[in-house]
N, C-alpha and C positions, 0 to 999 in steps of 0.2 A: 609286450613281445619285443619291441625294438630295444628296450633296455636289457632284456635277458640275453639277447644274442650278441651284444657288444663284447662281453667277456669271452664268449664261445668263439667268436671270430678271431680274437687275439690268440686264444689257446690253440686253435687249429693252424693259424699262421706260423706261430713260433716253432711248430714241429718241423716245418719244411723250409722256411725262408732262409735259414742259415746256410743251407747246402750250396746255393749259388754264390755265396760270399766267401767260401772256403779258400779259393786261390788267393784272393786279395788279403785275407787274414794271414795266410801262410807267408805271403810276401812281406807284409808289414812287420810281423813278429819274427821273421827269419826262422821259421820252423818247417819241418817236413810234414807231409800228409798224414803219416802215422801218428805223430804227436797231435796234429790238429783234429784228428778223429775224436779225441777225447772231449771236444766241445759238444758233439752230438751224443756220445756215449754217456757223458755225465748228465746231460739233460734227460735221456731215457731212464737212467737209474734214479734220478730225482723224481720223475713221474711215477716210476714203479713203487718207490717208497711212500709217496704221499697219497696216491689214489685210494688205498684202502681206508684211510681216515676220513675221506670226504663225506660219506654218509653220516658218520657220527658227528662230525663238526657241524654239518647242516642242521642236524636234529638238536644239537646242544646249544649252539649260538643263535639259531634262528636264521632263516634264509636271507632276509634283508641285510642283517649285519654281516653275515658270511659273504654275501656278494660284494658289499662295499669293501670289505677287507681284501677280497680277491682283486678288485680293480685297483686298489691302492698298491698292493704288492706288485701287480703288473707294471704300474708306472714307475715305482722305485727301482725294481730289478732291471727293467728295460734301460733306464737311465744309467744304472751301474754297469750293465753290459757294454753300453756305448762308450763309457768312460774308461774301459779297461786299459791298463798300461802294459799288459803282457798276456801270454797265453794262460798262465796259472790263474791270474785274476779273472780272466774271461771264463775259464772253466768253472771256477768257484761261483761266479755270479750267474752262470747258466744253471747250476744246481739250484740256486735260490729262485731263479725264474721258473723252474719246473714246478715249484710248489703251487703257485696260482694256476698254472696250466693244468695240473693234475686235479685240482679241486673244482675247476670250472664246469666240466661236463655234467656231473651229478647235480651240482647246485642249480645250473640253468634248467635242466630237465625238471627238477623238483619245483622250481618257480612256476614253470608252465603247468605242471599237473595240479599245483595248488590254486592257480588263478584262472585257468582256462576251463570252461565247462567241457565235459567229456564229449558232447556232441560236436563241439567246434575244435576238438583236439587235432583232427586231420589238417585243418587249415593252419592251426598254430604250428604244427610240425612242418608244414610246407614252408612257412616263413623261416622257421628255425633251420631247416635243411638248406634253404636257399643261401642263408648267411654262412653256414658251416662249409658248404662246398665251394663258395666263392673264395675262401682263404687258400686252400691248396691249389685250386684251379688257377689263381692269379699270382701265386707266390713266385713263379719263375719270372714273370714280367716285372713285378715289384722289385725283386732282388736284383735282376739284371739291370734295371734302370738306375737304381740307387748306387750299385757298385760301379757302374760304368760312368755315370754322370755326376754323382755326388761323392759318397764315401761309404764303405761297408758299415760304418758305425750308424748310419741313418736307418738301417734295417731295424735297429733297436730304438733310436730316438723318436721315430715317427709314431711309436706306440704310446708315448708319454701323453701327448694332447688327447689321444683317443681315450686313455684311462681317465684323465681329468674330466672330459666331457661325460663319460659314462657315470662317474661318481656324482656329478652335478644333477644329471637327469634321474639317476636312481634315487637320490635323496628326495627329489620332488615327486616321483611317480610311484615307487614301490611301496606297498603297505608294509606293516610291521613284520608279519609272518613269524611270530615268536617261536623259540625253541623250548626244549625240555631241560630245565636246570638240574633236575635230579638224574639225568641220563648218565650212567656210569661208563667209564672207558675201559675196554678190554686190552690192557697193556700187553699181556703175554701173547694174545692173538695177533695184535698189531706187530709186535717184534718178530714173530714167526713169519707172517706173510710178507712184511717189508724185506726181511733178510732173504727169503726165498725168491721173491721177484727180482731183487737187485742182483742176486747171484745168477739167475737165469738170463737177465738182460746183459750182464757183462759177458757171460759165456757165449751168448748168441752174437754179440757185437764183435768179440775178439776171436771167435772160433776159427775164422778164415786165416787170420794172421798167426795165431799161436798153434794152430793145428787142431782139428776136431778130436783127435785121439791123444792129445797131449795131456800131461798130468794136470796142468792148471785148469784146462777146460773141463775135464772129467770130474775134478774135485768141485768145481763150481756147479756143475749139473747135479752132483750128489748132494751138495749143500742145499741147492734150490729145491729139489724134489723132497728131501727129507724135511726141510723146514715147512713146506706146504702141507705135507702129511701131518706134521705135528699141529699145524694151524687148524686143520679139519678136526682133529681130536680135541683141541682146546675149545673150539666153537661149539662142539656137541656137548660139552660139559659145563659151560658157564651159563649163568642166569640171563645176562645181558650180553649176547655175542656182538662182536664188532660188525660182522656181516651174517645175516640170517641165511642159513643153508637151505631153508625151505623153498627158495626160488628154484632149486634144481629138481623139485618134484613136478614142475610144470613143463610138459613135453614141448608145446609150441615155443616156449622160451628157449629151450635147448636147440631146437631146429633153427630158430631165428639166429641164434648165436653162431651156429655152424656156418650158415649162409653169409652172415655179416663178416665172419673171419675170411671166408673165400673172397668176398667182395673187396675187403680191405687189403688182402694180400695182392690181388690182381691190381688194385689201384696203386699200391706202393711200388710194385715192380714196373708197371708201365710209366707212371709219372717219374720214376727214377731213371729208366733206361732211354726213353725218348729224348729228354733233354741232353743226355750224354751223347746220343747218336748225332743230334744236331750240332752240338758243340765240338765233338772230337772228330766224327767221321765227315761231316759236311762243313766244318770250320766256321760256323756262324758265331756272331758275337752274342753275349748274354742277353742284350736287349732284343736283338733280332729273334733269338730263340724264344723269348717270352712272347713276342708278337706272333710267331708261328703257332704257339700254344694258346693264344687268346681265344680263337674260335672254339676250341675245346671247352674252355672255361665258360664261355657264353652259352653254349649248347647245354652243358651240365646244369647251369643255373636255370635256364629256361625250362628244362624238363622237370625240375623239382616240384613246382606248383602243380604241373600237370599230373605228376605221379601222386601227389597228395589227393587230388580230385578223384583219380582212378581208384586209389586205395579206399577212400570213404565209400565209393560205390560198389566195388567188387571184392574188397579185402586184399590180402597180400599175395595170393597164389599167382594170379595172372601178371600183375606188374613185375613181380619178382622173377618169375620164370622168363618172361619176354625180355626183361632188362638183362638178365644174366646170359640169355641167348644172344642178344645183340653185343654184349660185352665180349663174350667168348668168340663169336664169329669175327668181330672186328680185330680182336687180338690175333686171331689166326691170319687175318689179312696183313697185320703188321709184320708177320714172319716173312713177308716179301721184301723187307727193307734191303736196300743196297746203297752204295755210296752215291749213285746217280739218281736215286728215287726223286721224282719231281715233288716239290713241296705241296702243290695242290692235292696230289694223291695222298700224301701223308696227312694233310689237314682233313681230307675226307674220312680216312680211316679213323683218326682220333676223334672226329666229331661223332661218328657212329658209336664209337666206344663210349664217349661221354654221355650220349643219349641213353645207352643201356645202363650205364652206371647211375645216372640221375633217376631213371625209372625204377630201379631196384633199391636204391639207397634208402629213401624215406620210408617205404612200406616195411622194410625189415627193421629199421630203427624204431618205428612206431609200434609194430607188432610185438617186439621183444619186451616192451613195457606195458602195452595194453592188456596182455593176457595175465598180468600179475595182479594180485589183490593190492589195493591202494597202500596198505601198510608195508608192502614189500617192494614198492616201486624204487625207492632210493637204494635199497640193497641190490636189486636187480640191475639198476643203472651202474652201480659201482662194479659189480661182477662183469657186466658187459664191457665197461671200459678196461678193466684189468685183462680179460681174455683177449679183447681186441688188440691191446698193446703187445701182449706176449706173442700171440699167433702171427700178427703182422711182422713183428721183429724176427720171429722164426722163419716165416716164409721169405722175407727179404734176405735173411742170411743164407738160406738154402739156395735161392735163385742167384744171389750174388756169387756164391761159391760155384754154381753151375756156369755162370758167365766166365769166371776166371778159368775154370777147368777147360771149358770149350775153347776159349781164346788160346790157351797154351797148346792144346792138342791141334787146333787148326793151324797155328803158326808152325808147329813142328812138321805137320803134314805138308804144308806149302814149301817149307824149307827143303824137305826131301825131294819134292817134285821139281823144285827149282834147280837143285843140284843134279838130279837125274836128267833134266832137260838140257844139260850142257851150258849151265850158267857161266862156267869158267871160260867158255869159248864165245859167249855173246859179246860182240864188240861194244855194245852200249854199257854192259856191266864192267868190261875191261877198262873202258874209258873212265868210268866212275872210280875204279880202283886206283888209277894213276893219281888221283887227288887225295889218296889216303883214306882213313876212316870217315872223314867228313864227306867224302865224295859219295859214299854209300848211304849217307843219312837219309836222303830223300826216298831211296828204295825201301829202307827199313820203315820209315814213317808210313809209306803207302801200304806196306804189308800189315802194319799195325792197324790202320784204318779198316782194311778189308777183313782182317780176322776178327776185329771187335764187332763189326757189322754182322758178320756171319754168326758170331756167338749170340748177339742180340736176337737175331732171327730164330735161332734154335730155342732160345728161352721163351720167346713170344709163342712159339708153337706149343710148348708145355703148359704155359700159363693159360692160353686159350682153351686147352683141353680141360683144365681144372675148372674154369668158369662154366663150360658147357656141362660138366658133371654137376655143378651147383644148380644149373637150370633144370636138369632132370629131377634132382631132389626136390626143388621148389614145386614142380608140377605134380610129382607123385605123392607128396605128403598130404594127408587130410587135415587141413587147418582147423576145420570146425568154425564155430561162431566167434568172431573177433569183436570185442567191445569197441564201440566208436565207429563201426563200419556197418554197411547194409548187408554184409555177407551172413 
């Protein structure tokens, strides 16, 4: 178990830890934020292209060999990212780093299902979930500390010794877990799904900048949808499909995926906006921001084994419904954010949010695979990872666009009110104007902080409602008997 989660920890960490280092990277390479965005976009596209092959590679190479290759790739690509001499090289190395990140989730899950008895799978998933949630929960603190006190390159360098340790322990502990040498590779199917997912990821990532109705975005969406449609047709006609579509005949698997997507979208939005609020609106340093979010991570981690125990006793319905209820309610509480919000109050809201997330996360992840026949678990895990990546990217794009739209509208409304309220006659503003444009900079910055905070508040309101809708679905659905639980 300890060996299997090392790679998963690095995979989950690599998805979010770079976000906090973006300003330092932009400064060192002398590039704008729009150019630096390609560091994350390239990583997402690399994940999208490599994930569909993970099930086949695990079956073909064997899980032990596959996992060792993943850990080796993590170490090499992390070192290369840290040694980047410019933005172009960093983007290229991030694409390479996405390959082990994409292959890890399915490989780790399959190792657990091959080695852990079904009766102890709930405990195994608790340990697995504890390690997975510790990565995004602590990424702000790790990133902030390294950027502020060391160098942004250390967010990559520190993964190298972890990879080496993982390889040494895996060589000593993991059994052979051989693969199937005669397993054929569905190249047409892989080409279609990789092209389709990359096109969708690029469209979702650049839609806000290029315009959702622009030709580039519409063409990318058309390519993505059509390529995925061709992929389905190819998979239905080949003898050895890349991904077995029979997983979609299992209704609890589909419901679990819907709820996982809701949970991950809420997680992405809240973990993206709360640090922005602390950094921009309240002016905290990256390290201090990470410290404020540390209780969130600790509560999230503490709830994971508790959720595993509840899941084995009661099944997925109650922990999922209660977890989404807590997550949705606390997100609605976060809609009360303002520039002067006391930090203890923010910590309380985020801790309740983390408790709900931790309570619902593991039962959904375990149920999505427990309801599948053993021969379809790797295919189900691959589909779960793909759907999770696409829908969370879609949700993040939609809510980011909503933040931008709200911020623009609120700024325009406040500007009109300011003008109508006699701003030109206000002696304080007149005194600022005497100093030229620089004299009004403070007023403009204050308005920016206030409008951004109000936009975050409005988005939290919508996201909270989405989470509460998920709680209703989890409670209303008839889950039936779930293998590995007492339900």
